[in-house]
Phi, psi and omega in degrees: 000134178269133179253144181289164176303318180298315180299316180295321179293315178298320179298317180293310181300317183296338180294344179261001184255150174300133187237140173235125177270124179261125182240157176279184183291349173261011179067020176272124180295137175228346182214135171253123182248123180246122181284128177259303180195163175246127178260169175306157182065026176060034174279125182255142177235129183231159164258125179251143171230108174282124179250354179200166175291160173305141182289154178068195180243002182289153167270157178223157172252183180239151185277004185258154176296323180209145176212150181221134178240138174239119184281123180268321186206139180087191179203159175219163174259123178256130173254123179240148172276123180268095183281359179278345181255146183301321182272002179045064180288168175266138177245131177248143176208153176268127177247116187237175181310132182096349180269149170261152175222114179268135183221143172216184183293344179273345184265126174254128183208174170215156182245131175235134176235159176295145177299148177062026173235172173219158180233128178254138177212156166268133185228131177227146179215158177276187180296145179294136180235350180203186178266162171296151174224149179240138181239113177280126186244023180303131180053029181059023172263119186267131177222111181276139175224129180295140181308318184295336178271338186268316181226153174252116178226149176299131185236045177286117183295343177237050184302328186294340180298324183248003185289148176285162177244139181304331178296332178272338184215073186303333183283356182288343182229167179285146176293159176286000000 
């Protein structure tokens, strides 16, 4: 697979940034999170690299009042629960390079990417206001489960202070 100049550049730059590997409940990595900076009012800005689809089939929400993603490279299919309709159907859309994606705690969604591809984005969020939640939608029967009951993950709010960098530990992340 040929990678664009932008993908190669992002991969190189990210090797110097504090990195957190986000894994699913089966410990399969699906997201590499690189801390860029903290703005006033605890607004965090990250470089994200999706290396796999969200694990499982559940939709999830986010713990922040507001979050915004700007796709830099690649594309994904987002499935959202449309709570504006009585039957709460699922809406799918392609989110590609150059697109913004607004997310908050009221939105339940999942991200799917093509195998053996990656998606890079700039991601920013406000202060955490609740826990992550997962919604199992099997047979359109909804069952919400709080993140803390479903998976155990390190939840240090300033994880990047002590996080390793890929330049020091290249095996911590997937190759480009």
